[in-house]
FIFI-82401 format. One line per 2 residues: number of its first residue (from 0); their letters; for each residue x, y, z of C-alpha. Coordinates in steps of 0.1 Angstrom, whole numbers. Example, Ala and Ser with C-alpha at 12.3 -4.5 7.8 and 13.67 -1.06 7.14 Angstrom:
<recs>
0 = AS = 123/-45/78 | 137/-11/71 $
</recs>
This chain:
<recs>
0 = MD = -231/109/214 | -237/81/237 $
2 = WS = -209/65/254 | -220/38/268 $
4 = SI = -223/24/231 | -185/29/226 $
6 = LT = -171/14/257 | -182/-25/247 $
8 = YA = -169/-53/239 | -184/-52/204 $
10 = FL = -176/-17/193 | -142/-26/202 $
12 = VQ = -138/-59/180 | -155/-39/151 $
14 = VL = -135/-11/153 | -101/-32/153 $
16 = AS = -116/-54/122 | -122/-22/109 $
18 = GV = -89/-12/111 | -73/-40/98 $
20 = RL = -91/-38/65 | -81/-4/63 $
22 = AT = -47/-12/67 | -44/-36/39 $
24 = PL = -42/-13/6 | -11/6/28 $
26 = LF = 6/-25/37 | 4/-39/5 $
28 = TA = 20/-6/-9 | 44/-2/19 $
30 = LG = 56/-37/15 | 63/-31/-21 $
32 = ET = 82/-1/-13 | 103/-13/9 $
34 = FA = 116/-38/-17 | 124/-10/-35 $
36 = ER = 142/15/-10 | 163/-19/3 $
38 = SG = 174/-19/-32 | 182/20/-34 $
40 = VL = 153/36/-56 | 127/57/-35 $
42 = NL = 93/59/-52 | 77/90/-48 $
44 = GV = 47/83/-71 | 34/50/-57 $
46 = EG = -3/74/-49 | -4/77/-88 $
48 = IM = 3/44/-93 | -27/33/-67 $
50 = LV = -49/55/-84 | -43/45/-121 $
52 = CG = -40/9/-109 | -71/11/-90 $
54 = FA = -87/23/-122 | -69/-4/-142 $
56 = GF = -87/-32/-118 | -122/-22/-117 $
58 = SF = -124/-11/-154 | -108/-53/-159 $
60 = AV = -139/-64/-135 | -164/-50/-152 $
62 = VT = -153/-55/-186 | -151/-91/-173 $
64 = GS = -176/-95/-144 | -144/-113/-123 $
66 = VW = -129/-90/-94 | -96/-117/-95 $
68 = LG = -91/-107/-131 | -93/-71/-116 $
70 = VF = -67/-74/-93 | -46/-91/-119 $
72 = AG = -48/-65/-140 | -44/-41/-114 $
74 = MV = -11/-58/-101 | 1/-60/-141 $
76 = CG = -5/-25/-146 | 11/-19/-113 $
78 = AL = 45/-38/-126 | 46/-24/-158 $
80 = MG = 43/17/-147 | 75/1/-119 $
82 = LI = 94/-10/-151 | 90/29/-169 $
84 = FA = 99/43/-133 | 131/17/-132 $
86 = YL = 143/26/-167 | 142/64/-161 $
88 = TV = 158/57/-127 | 178/31/-132 $
90 = SL = 190/30/-165 | 185/66/-174 $
92 = KI = 197/80/-140 | 171/101/-138 $
94 = DQ = 166/122/-102 | 147/96/-82 $
96 = IV = 128/125/-59 | 118/144/-94 $
98 = TG = 111/114/-114 | 85/106/-85 $
100 = LA = 71/134/-80 | 63/137/-121 $
102 = FL = 49/100/-120 | 24/114/-91 $
104 = IL = 13/143/-112 | 8/123/-147 $
106 = SS = -2/92/-131 | -34/113/-115 $
108 = GI = -40/129/-147 | -38/97/-166 $
110 = AI = -64/80/-144 | -92/109/-145 $
112 = FF = -90/109/-184 | -92/74/-192 $
114 = YR = -119/74/-166 | -139/94/-181 $
116 = IQ = -133/81/-216 | -144/49/-206 $
118 = FG = -176/53/-185 | -178/94/-186 $
120 = HL = -209/89/-208 | -229/68/-188 $
122 = RV = -258/81/-168 | -257/54/-142 $
124 = FP = -222/45/-130 | -209/11/-129 $
126 = QV = -202/-10/-99 | -190/-48/-90 $
128 = EP = -194/-69/-62 | -166/-65/-39 $
130 = FR = -149/-96/-22 | -171/-108/5 $
132 = QF = -161/-117/42 | -144/-151/42 $
134 = TL = -142/-166/75 | -112/-190/79 $
136 = PL = -120/-224/96 | -111/-228/131 $
138 = LG = -88/-194/134 | -120/-175/129 $
140 = KI = -138/-191/157 | -108/-180/178 $
142 = PF = -125/-153/208 | -118/-115/200 $
144 = LG = -86/-123/176 | -116/-144/152 $
146 = PI = -137/-118/143 | -106/-94/140 $
148 = LF = -83/-110/122 | -94/-140/103 $
150 = QQ = -135/-127/92 | -122/-107/67 $
152 = NI = -121/-105/30 | -96/-130/9 $
154 = LT = -72/-100/2 | -68/-91/37 $
156 = LV = -63/-125/43 | -36/-125/18 $
158 = ML = -17/-89/33 | -18/-108/69 $
160 = VL = 6/-137/54 | 25/-113/31 $
162 = VP = 42/-96/60 | 57/-126/78 $
164 = VC = 66/-142/41 | 81/-106/32 $
166 = WV = 105/-104/67 | 118/-138/57 $
168 = IF = 129/-131/27 | 146/-100/37 $
170 = RY = 162/-117/67 | 170/-153/58 $
172 = TR = 173/-159/23 | 198/-151/-3 $
174 = FG = 180/-128/-25 | 172/-106/4 $
176 = LR = 209/-106/15 | 218/-95/-21 $
178 = LT = 193/-69/-20 | 203/-57/9 $
180 = AV = 238/-55/0 | 227/-32/-32 $
182 = GE = 211/-10/-5 | 238/-7/16 $
184 = YP = 272/-9/-7 | 261/-14/-48 $
186 = AG = 297/-8/-59 | 310/-40/-31 $
188 = AD = 276/-59/-45 | 288/-54/-77 $
190 = AV = 322/-66/-75 | 310/-102/-59 $
192 = GI = 291/-106/-89 | 253/-91/-82 $
194 = KV = 238/-75/-112 | 230/-45/-91 $
196 = PS = 208/-27/-119 | 190/-63/-129 $
198 = LR = 181/-64/-91 | 166/-29/-89 $
200 = YA = 147/-35/-118 | 130/-67/-98 $
202 = CV = 127/-45/-68 | 108/-14/-83 $
204 = MI = 87/-38/-99 | 80/-57/-71 $
206 = GG = 68/-25/-53 | 49/-11/-84 $
208 = AL = 28/-43/-86 | 22/-43/-48 $
210 = AG = 12/-10/-52 | -11/-17/-77 $
212 = LG = -29/-45/-58 | -30/-15/-30 $
214 = GA = -49/7/-54 | -71/-24/-66 $
216 = YF = -81/-29/-32 | -105/2/-29 $
218 = PL = -129/-7/-58 | -128/-44/-56 $
220 = AE = -126/-53/-18 | -139/-17/-1 $
222 = LG = -161/4/-23 | -173/-15/-53 $
224 = FY = -172/13/-75 | -140/38/-89 $
226 = SN = -134/76/-75 | -109/95/-85 $
228 = SM = -104/107/-49 | -109/68/-32 $
230 = IG = -67/71/-24 | -68/101/-6 $
232 = GR = -31/109/0 | -26/72/17 $
234 = GF = 0/63/-10 | 21/91/8 $
236 = IA = 9/72/46 | 27/43/29 $
238 = LA = 57/60/23 | 57/72/62 $
240 = LV = 47/36/72 | 82/20/57 $
242 = VF = 104/45/73 | 84/44/108 $
244 = GR = 90/2/103 | 126/11/97 $
246 = WN = 125/-12/64 | 111/-40/86 $
248 = PL = 79/-55/72 | 66/-68/107 $
250 = LT = 70/-29/124 | 59/-16/91 $
252 = LA = 27/-38/100 | 24/-23/136 $
254 = GG = 24/12/117 | 0/3/95 $
256 = LF = -23/-9/122 | -21/22/138 $
258 = FG = -32/40/113 | -59/20/104 $
260 = VI = -76/13/137 | -68/51/142 $
262 = NA = -90/56/113 | -117/31/118 $
264 = VQ = -125/51/150 | -130/82/135 $
266 = IR = -154/67/113 | -171/54/138 $
268 = MQ = -171/89/158 | -185/104/133 $
270 = FL = -211/76/123 | -223/79/162 $
272 = GS = -224/116/166 | -195/130/178 $
274 = SI = -198/166/189 | -159/170/177 $
276 = PA = -158/188/144 | -156/165/114 $
278 = QF = -127/185/100 | -108/172/133 $
280 = LV = -118/138/130 | -110/133/95 $
282 = MM = -74/152/100 | -72/128/135 $
284 = PY = -50/98/120 | -25/117/99 $
286 = LL = -22/140/124 | -12/114/152 $
288 = TI = 7/95/124 | 31/125/119 $
290 = IV = 31/126/160 | 45/91/158 $
292 = ML = 72/97/133 | 84/125/151 $
294 = TG = 87/110/185 | 98/73/175 $
296 = RT = 130/66/165 | 141/51/132 $
298 = RK = 172/35/119 | 190/45/92 $
300 = AP = 179/45/56 | 198/26/31 $
302 = NS = 230/41/24 | 221/39/-16 $
304 = LT = 186/55/-14 | 180/76/-43 $
306 = QP = 215/76/-54 | 221/60/-92 $
308 = YN = 248/34/-95 | 277/43/-120 $
310 = RE = 301/16/-127 | 339/25/-130 $
</recs>
């Protein structure tokens, strides 16, 4: 591997831009899970939701010929799966961890089953034209930051806007204050008139919709085709990012970008023919994420997380 081709301005810009793209589906899912966890609901099934919604979005895009309708279908599918999860955990009060793991296993099987039904008979597997790179006027021409942040596909640009929007919602809006109250002390929130089950339903459905968007991102904005292995554990990385970010969207963004950049580095190193074994390079982003999680300080989780609310 020629190190002179790595230690360049162009290589740095390309790696950082790739890191932002690779972080996009993680951050969509992590932001959605932040809504759910701040309300007191832990959804370990987001990996399965991403996979099912990735298939739903891709399938709808193939049928309609529109990637935008595919994105919409993925989000609707995610919201519906969030509704089912909320019914099981909020209304029926089934253990959230057990339900999440069951959701993960069931969703993975559903995605594979329906993919084989719809496309298994085809000799050539279908593809879609993914979202193309979009350059924001003026901002895209800023030296260094322009190519990294503002010359991306439209979904990545949406993610960059969504992060500060979520931060403002959590910190300054009435909904955010109610959400915090429900997550920390649901009985007290109920006493002042906040409908705890309704708010948890809404937050879990928001989380499902954003996880669905994260799943749909892979076939519609990155790959152009669907694969049963495209998620590759990223749903669990998104769950880790929520904890790493201390349930704060801005810190979650930092963690997501860290993982994305490390992942981009290992992909580039493989492409350039690194002498480091490929297996270690693939493992590197996940290993560094675990190290950062162990060494970093984290804020205490919401008090009611995983705890069903029983109104006395």
